[in-house]
Backbone as numpy.savetxt, mean C-alpha at the origin, in Angstrom:
# Nx Ny Nz CAx CAy CAz Cx Cy Cz
-16.84 -5.91 -2.77 -17.66 -4.71 -2.77 -16.80 -3.46 -2.77
-17.34 -2.41 -3.33 -16.68 -1.10 -3.36 -17.66 -0.07 -2.82
-17.15 0.81 -1.95 -17.96 1.93 -1.47 -17.24 3.23 -1.73
-18.00 4.24 -2.08 -17.45 5.56 -2.41 -17.90 6.58 -1.37
-16.94 7.42 -0.97 -17.19 8.43 0.07 -17.24 9.81 -0.56
-18.28 10.59 -0.25 -18.43 11.92 -0.84 -18.09 13.05 0.13
-17.48 12.68 1.26 -17.14 13.66 2.27 -18.08 13.63 3.45
-19.22 12.97 3.27 -20.22 12.87 4.33 -20.69 11.44 4.56
-20.99 10.74 3.47 -21.56 9.40 3.59 -20.97 8.45 2.56
-21.18 7.14 2.81 -20.69 6.10 1.92 -21.82 5.54 1.07
-21.51 5.23 -0.20 -22.48 4.65 -1.13 -21.85 3.46 -1.84
-22.56 2.34 -1.92 -22.07 1.18 -2.65 -22.09 1.47 -4.15
-20.99 1.12 -4.81 -20.88 1.32 -6.26 -20.44 -0.01 -6.89
-19.93 0.01 -8.10 -19.60 -1.22 -8.83 -18.57 -2.07 -8.09
-18.81 -3.38 -8.08 -17.91 -4.33 -7.40 -16.65 -4.58 -8.22
-15.58 -5.01 -7.51 -14.40 -5.52 -8.20 -14.76 -6.77 -8.99
-14.04 -7.03 -10.08 -14.27 -8.24 -10.86 -13.79 -9.48 -10.11
-12.68 -9.33 -9.36 -12.11 -10.45 -8.62 -12.12 -10.15 -7.14
-12.93 -10.87 -6.35 -12.89 -10.69 -4.89 -11.51 -11.08 -4.35
-11.02 -10.34 -3.36 -9.69 -10.61 -2.82 -9.54 -9.92 -1.48
-8.51 -10.29 -0.75 -8.18 -9.59 0.48 -6.68 -9.49 0.63
-6.25 -8.64 1.58 -4.82 -8.42 1.87 -4.08 -7.90 0.65
-4.77 -7.14 -0.21 -4.11 -6.48 -1.33 -3.76 -5.05 -0.96
-3.54 -4.23 -1.94 -3.23 -2.83 -1.68 -3.79 -1.99 -2.82
-3.78 -0.68 -2.63 -4.30 0.20 -3.65 -3.58 1.52 -3.66
-3.92 2.34 -4.64 -3.40 3.70 -4.72 -4.48 4.56 -5.33
-4.42 5.84 -5.06 -5.46 6.73 -5.58 -4.89 8.12 -5.79
-5.55 8.85 -6.66 -5.19 10.25 -6.87 -6.30 11.13 -6.32
-6.19 12.43 -6.52 -7.18 13.34 -5.98 -8.51 13.30 -6.71
-8.51 12.77 -7.93 -9.75 12.66 -8.69 -10.43 11.34 -8.39
-11.67 11.12 -8.84 -12.37 9.87 -8.55 -11.81 8.70 -9.35
-10.55 8.37 -9.09 -9.93 7.24 -9.76 -9.09 6.48 -8.75
-8.73 5.27 -9.08 -7.92 4.50 -8.16 -7.59 3.15 -8.74
-6.87 2.36 -7.94 -6.40 1.09 -8.45 -6.32 0.10 -7.29
-6.80 -1.12 -7.51 -6.73 -2.20 -6.55 -5.84 -3.28 -7.14
-4.84 -3.71 -6.41 -3.87 -4.63 -6.99 -3.62 -5.84 -6.12
-3.40 -6.97 -6.78 -2.93 -8.19 -6.17 -3.77 -8.61 -4.97
-3.23 -9.51 -4.14 -3.93 -9.97 -2.96 -4.13 -11.47 -2.95
-5.11 -11.93 -2.18 -5.39 -13.34 -2.02 -6.88 -13.58 -2.22
-7.22 -14.54 -3.05 -8.62 -14.77 -3.38 -9.32 -15.73 -2.42
-8.56 -16.32 -1.52 -9.10 -17.34 -0.63 -8.58 -18.72 -0.98
-8.13 -18.86 -2.23 -7.55 -20.13 -2.67 -6.17 -19.96 -3.30
-5.85 -18.75 -3.74 -4.56 -18.53 -4.42 -4.17 -17.06 -4.37
-2.86 -16.80 -4.46 -2.39 -15.44 -4.63 -2.70 -14.98 -6.05
-2.98 -13.70 -6.19 -3.28 -13.16 -7.53 -2.42 -11.94 -7.80
-2.08 -11.77 -9.06 -1.30 -10.60 -9.50 -2.19 -9.59 -10.22
-3.49 -9.81 -10.20 -4.41 -9.01 -10.99 -4.45 -7.54 -10.58
-4.53 -6.67 -11.56 -4.68 -5.23 -11.36 -6.02 -4.79 -11.91
-6.75 -4.01 -11.13 -8.00 -3.42 -11.63 -7.96 -1.91 -11.41
-8.42 -1.17 -12.41 -8.45 0.29 -12.34 -9.89 0.78 -12.28
-10.10 1.77 -11.43 -11.42 2.40 -11.29 -11.47 3.64 -12.15
-12.52 3.76 -12.95 -12.69 4.97 -13.76 -14.09 5.53 -13.55
-14.18 6.84 -13.63 -15.43 7.55 -13.36 -15.95 8.20 -14.63
-17.20 7.95 -14.92 -17.86 8.56 -16.07 -18.76 9.68 -15.54
-18.33 10.92 -15.71 -19.07 12.06 -15.17 -20.44 12.23 -15.85
-20.54 11.80 -17.11 -21.81 11.91 -17.83 -22.86 10.99 -17.22
-22.44 9.77 -16.89 -23.35 8.78 -16.32 -23.40 8.86 -14.80
-22.49 9.67 -14.22 -22.37 9.75 -12.76 -22.22 8.36 -12.16
-21.33 7.56 -12.77 -21.11 6.20 -12.31 -19.68 5.79 -12.62
-19.18 4.82 -11.87 -17.83 4.33 -12.07 -17.82 2.83 -12.32
-16.72 2.36 -12.91 -16.57 0.93 -13.19 -15.12 0.50 -12.96
-14.94 -0.79 -12.72 -13.61 -1.39 -12.62 -13.26 -2.07 -13.94
-12.02 -1.93 -14.37 -11.56 -2.59 -15.59 -10.19 -3.21 -15.33
-9.99 -4.42 -15.83 -8.71 -5.10 -15.63 -7.60 -4.43 -16.42
-6.42 -4.38 -15.80 -5.22 -3.88 -16.46 -4.19 -5.01 -16.44
-2.96 -4.73 -16.82 -1.92 -5.76 -16.84 -1.56 -6.21 -15.43
-1.31 -7.50 -15.28 -0.97 -8.07 -13.99 0.41 -7.62 -13.52
0.60 -7.68 -12.19 1.93 -7.52 -11.62 2.80 -8.69 -12.06
4.10 -8.55 -11.91 5.03 -9.64 -12.25 5.03 -10.74 -11.20
4.83 -10.36 -9.93 4.85 -11.33 -8.84 3.58 -11.24 -8.03
2.80 -12.32 -8.00 1.61 -12.39 -7.15 2.04 -12.32 -5.69
1.26 -11.60 -4.88 1.59 -11.50 -3.46 0.43 -10.84 -2.71
0.52 -10.87 -1.39 -0.41 -10.09 -0.57 0.36 -9.45 0.58
-0.36 -8.73 1.44 0.25 -8.07 2.61 1.40 -7.15 2.22
1.24 -6.39 1.14 2.30 -5.47 0.70 1.82 -4.03 0.80
2.72 -3.09 0.57 2.40 -1.67 0.59 2.15 -1.19 -0.83
1.10 -0.41 -1.03 0.83 0.18 -2.32 0.61 1.67 -2.16
1.23 2.46 -3.00 1.02 3.91 -2.93 1.32 4.56 -4.26
0.88 5.81 -4.40 1.04 6.56 -5.64 -0.30 6.91 -6.24
-0.35 7.01 -7.55 -1.59 7.34 -8.26 -1.92 6.24 -9.26
-3.02 6.41 -9.96 -3.46 5.40 -10.92 -2.50 5.27 -12.09
-1.75 6.31 -12.39 -0.83 6.27 -13.53 0.63 6.26 -13.12
0.90 6.28 -11.82 2.28 6.25 -11.34 2.27 5.72 -9.91
2.48 4.41 -9.77 2.33 3.78 -8.45 3.48 2.82 -8.16
3.58 2.44 -6.88 4.59 1.50 -6.43 3.93 0.44 -5.56
4.36 -0.81 -5.71 3.97 -1.92 -4.84 5.25 -2.45 -4.21
5.32 -2.45 -2.88 6.58 -2.77 -2.20 6.42 -3.89 -1.18
7.40 -4.80 -1.19 7.49 -5.90 -0.23 6.27 -6.82 -0.32
5.90 -7.51 0.78 4.75 -8.38 0.76 5.08 -9.80 1.17
4.20 -10.72 0.77 4.30 -12.11 1.23 3.77 -13.07 0.17
4.55 -14.11 -0.09 4.12 -15.25 -0.90 4.54 -16.50 -0.13
3.59 -17.30 0.30 3.88 -18.46 1.15 5.07 -19.26 0.63
6.09 -19.54 1.45 6.20 -19.18 2.87 7.20 -18.05 3.11
7.38 -17.14 2.16 8.49 -16.20 2.20 8.03 -14.74 2.17
8.59 -13.92 3.08 8.37 -12.47 2.98 9.19 -11.95 1.81
8.73 -10.87 1.22 9.31 -10.37 -0.02 9.95 -8.99 0.15
11.00 -8.75 -0.64 11.62 -7.43 -0.72 11.33 -6.79 -2.07
10.63 -7.50 -2.94 10.39 -7.05 -4.31 9.59 -5.76 -4.38
9.96 -4.90 -5.31 9.25 -3.65 -5.57 8.95 -3.57 -7.06
7.71 -3.17 -7.39 7.33 -2.97 -8.79 6.71 -1.59 -8.96
6.98 -0.96 -10.08 6.39 0.34 -10.40 5.39 0.19 -11.53
4.36 1.04 -11.51 3.26 0.99 -12.48 3.18 2.32 -13.20
3.05 2.28 -14.53 3.02 3.52 -15.32 1.64 3.84 -15.88
0.62 3.15 -15.36 -0.72 3.34 -15.87 -1.13 2.26 -16.84
-0.15 1.41 -17.20 -0.44 0.33 -18.14 0.24 -0.98 -17.72
1.53 -0.92 -17.38 2.27 -2.14 -17.09 3.16 -1.97 -15.87
3.58 -3.12 -15.32 4.42 -3.17 -14.12 5.86 -3.50 -14.50
6.80 -2.84 -13.81 8.23 -3.07 -14.04 8.92 -3.26 -12.69
9.72 -4.30 -12.58 10.47 -4.50 -11.34 11.53 -3.42 -11.20
11.65 -2.91 -9.98 12.64 -1.87 -9.70 13.41 -2.25 -8.43
14.11 -1.32 -7.82 14.98 -1.61 -6.68 14.23 -2.17 -5.48
14.71 -3.29 -4.94 14.09 -3.90 -3.76 14.26 -3.03 -2.52
13.30 -3.17 -1.58 13.52 -2.58 -0.26 14.68 -3.31 0.41
15.32 -2.67 1.39 16.47 -3.28 2.06 16.05 -4.41 2.99
14.88 -4.28 3.62 14.40 -5.28 4.56 13.11 -5.90 4.03
13.18 -7.19 3.68 11.98 -7.91 3.25 10.98 -7.93 4.40
9.72 -7.70 4.09 8.70 -7.65 5.14 7.31 -7.73 4.55
6.34 -7.96 5.40 4.93 -7.92 5.02 4.19 -7.06 6.02
2.96 -6.71 5.71 2.08 -5.97 6.62 2.62 -4.59 6.98
3.39 -3.99 6.09 3.93 -2.65 6.34 2.94 -1.60 5.86
3.16 -0.37 6.29 2.39 0.77 5.80 3.22 1.51 4.76
2.56 2.08 3.77 3.27 2.82 2.74 2.53 4.07 2.35
3.28 5.05 1.89 2.65 6.29 1.44 3.64 7.09 0.60
3.11 7.87 -0.33 3.96 8.74 -1.12 3.73 8.60 -2.60
4.79 8.81 -3.37 4.71 8.78 -4.82 5.83 7.93 -5.38
5.89 7.82 -6.70 6.95 7.04 -7.33 8.31 7.73 -7.29
8.35 8.97 -6.80 9.63 9.67 -6.66 9.97 10.01 -5.22
9.00 9.84 -4.30 9.24 10.16 -2.89 8.23 9.39 -2.04
8.67 8.29 -1.45 7.74 7.46 -0.69 8.35 6.87 0.56
7.49 6.28 1.40 7.92 5.65 2.64 7.30 4.27 2.76
8.07 3.31 3.29 7.55 2.03 3.74 7.95 1.88 5.20
6.95 1.63 6.06 7.17 1.71 7.51 6.70 0.44 8.21
7.54 -0.02 9.14 7.19 -1.12 10.05 6.86 -2.40 9.29
6.02 -3.28 9.90 5.68 -4.55 9.32 6.28 -5.71 10.09
6.45 -6.83 9.40 6.98 -8.04 10.02 7.89 -8.74 9.03
9.13 -9.06 9.48 10.02 -9.81 8.62 9.74 -11.31 8.79
10.69 -12.16 8.52 10.45 -13.60 8.57 10.13 -14.11 9.97
10.58 -13.38 11.00 10.43 -13.90 12.36 9.83 -12.94 13.37
9.90 -11.63 13.12 9.50 -10.68 14.16 9.02 -9.37 13.58
8.32 -8.58 14.41 7.92 -7.23 14.03 9.16 -6.37 13.84
9.08 -5.41 12.91 10.19 -4.50 12.68 9.71 -3.06 12.81
10.62 -2.18 13.23 10.31 -0.76 13.39 10.91 0.07 12.26
11.50 -0.58 11.29 12.29 0.07 10.25 11.44 0.95 9.32
11.95 2.14 9.04 11.40 3.04 8.02 12.38 3.12 6.87
11.88 2.96 5.65 12.71 3.14 4.46 12.10 4.21 3.57
12.97 5.07 3.05 12.52 6.17 2.20 12.97 5.95 0.76
12.05 6.19 -0.17 12.29 5.98 -1.60 12.46 7.33 -2.29
13.51 7.46 -3.11 13.75 8.73 -3.79 13.53 8.65 -5.30
12.94 7.55 -5.74 12.72 7.36 -7.17 13.64 6.34 -7.78
14.72 5.99 -7.05 15.66 4.99 -7.58 16.23 4.07 -6.50
16.36 4.56 -5.27 16.94 3.75 -4.20 16.16 3.91 -2.89
16.31 2.91 -2.01 15.72 2.93 -0.67 16.80 3.21 0.36
16.50 4.10 1.30 17.44 4.45 2.37 16.74 4.32 3.72
17.38 3.61 4.66 16.80 3.50 5.99 16.93 4.83 6.72
15.83 5.22 7.37 15.82 6.46 8.15 15.30 6.14 9.55
14.78 7.10 10.29 14.41 6.89 11.68 13.35 5.81 11.89
13.59 4.92 12.87 12.62 3.87 13.21 11.40 4.47 13.90
10.23 3.81 13.72 9.08 4.21 14.51 9.30 3.77 15.96
8.52 4.33 16.87 8.69 4.03 18.29 7.99 2.74 18.71
6.87 2.41 18.06 6.10 1.22 18.42 6.13 0.23 17.26
6.75 -0.94 17.50 6.93 -1.90 16.42 5.65 -2.62 16.04
4.69 -2.75 16.93 3.50 -3.57 16.65 2.52 -2.82 15.75
2.99 -2.43 14.58 2.14 -1.70 13.64 1.98 -2.53 12.37
1.05 -3.44 12.41 0.76 -4.28 11.27 -0.71 -4.68 11.36
-1.21 -5.44 10.41 -2.62 -5.85 10.40 -3.56 -4.65 10.56
-3.48 -3.71 9.65 -4.44 -2.62 9.69 -3.85 -1.27 10.00
-2.51 -1.20 10.14 -1.95 0.13 10.31 -2.19 0.95 9.05
-2.31 2.25 9.21 -2.60 3.13 8.09 -1.65 4.30 8.10
-1.50 4.93 6.94 -0.52 5.99 6.83 -0.98 7.03 5.83
-0.66 8.31 6.13 -0.99 9.41 5.25 0.14 10.44 5.30
0.25 11.24 4.24 1.21 12.34 4.25 2.25 12.23 3.17
3.41 12.83 3.44 4.54 12.85 2.51 5.78 12.35 3.23
6.90 12.32 2.52 8.15 11.87 3.14 8.68 12.88 4.15
8.15 14.08 4.13 8.60 15.12 5.06 7.59 15.38 6.18
6.38 14.90 6.02 5.33 15.12 7.03 4.30 14.01 6.90
4.47 12.95 7.71 3.60 11.78 7.60 3.01 11.42 8.95
1.93 10.63 8.89 1.28 10.13 10.10 0.98 8.66 9.90
1.37 7.82 10.88 1.03 6.40 10.87 0.22 6.12 12.13
-0.81 5.26 12.01 -1.69 5.07 13.16 -2.33 3.68 13.12
-2.78 3.25 14.31 -3.41 1.95 14.43 -2.41 0.82 14.45
-2.91 -0.39 14.20 -2.06 -1.56 14.17 -2.55 -2.67 15.07
-2.00 -3.87 14.87 -2.45 -5.07 15.58 -1.58 -6.22 15.09
-1.44 -7.38 15.71 -1.79 -7.71 17.09 -0.56 -7.65 17.97
-0.44 -8.22 19.18 -1.45 -9.09 19.79 -2.66 -8.34 20.33
-2.56 -7.03 20.45 -3.75 -6.26 20.82 -3.83 -5.06 19.89
-5.04 -4.64 19.57 -5.18 -3.50 18.67 -4.61 -2.25 19.31
-4.10 -1.36 18.46 -3.44 -0.15 18.93 -4.22 1.09 18.52
-4.22 2.08 19.40 -4.79 3.38 19.03 -3.69 4.43 18.94
-2.45 4.00 18.91 -1.33 4.92 18.84 -1.24 5.61 17.48
-0.69 6.81 17.50 -0.38 7.53 16.26 1.02 8.13 16.41
1.77 8.12 15.33 3.10 8.74 15.32 3.23 9.62 14.09
3.88 10.75 14.27 4.12 11.66 13.15 5.60 11.64 12.77
5.86 11.88 11.49 7.21 11.83 10.94 7.56 13.19 10.35
8.74 13.69 10.66 9.15 15.01 10.17 10.19 14.96 9.07
10.37 13.77 8.51 11.39 13.59 7.49 12.65 12.93 8.01
12.78 12.88 9.34 13.95 12.29 9.98 13.59 11.32 11.09
12.67 11.72 11.95 12.33 10.91 13.12 10.83 10.89 13.38
10.41 9.89 14.18 9.01 9.71 14.54 8.74 10.19 15.97
7.57 10.80 16.17 7.16 11.28 17.49 5.76 10.77 17.79
5.57 10.20 18.99 4.25 9.72 19.36 3.33 10.91 19.62
2.10 10.80 19.11 1.12 11.89 19.26 0.16 11.59 20.40
């Protein structure tokens, strides 16, 4: 199912073609967006679907685009419908460091993150982004990595490592906010990033 928010209330709109969970998405300021990869309940999928809005009909639809190169779930997705990044993730039984970029039509493998992980939060653009926290092969991690369009650089760690399973993130590489997270218990913590370090709010 897909729901659209108009600033006040939610309305059900056109469904995805392929039901899935633990995927990721990206969106721009206009009524467009993209849902990528994930798990269908029986298999990992690399499928990409793009949302488009028809202002004449006042309705939107999902349309399939080219698949990612590597099927996965529990990864970070950020950017816009025509310029996006998918970073890290999980394919049984291995956490991934793989990163792919999207140009609005096809996916291209690019520089891997330094620390393979799943369940991380991500935000930014294809030239300036962040991947924060998550879980590596054995434990939660507090690591923040910053993307400059070609390479990943480790920067200040978050203060609370248990930020996975539903953590969310907004902002830029110079002013970001990460909040929520789980388990073993759900978190109501929020931390802000100033481009160098994290501060609990």
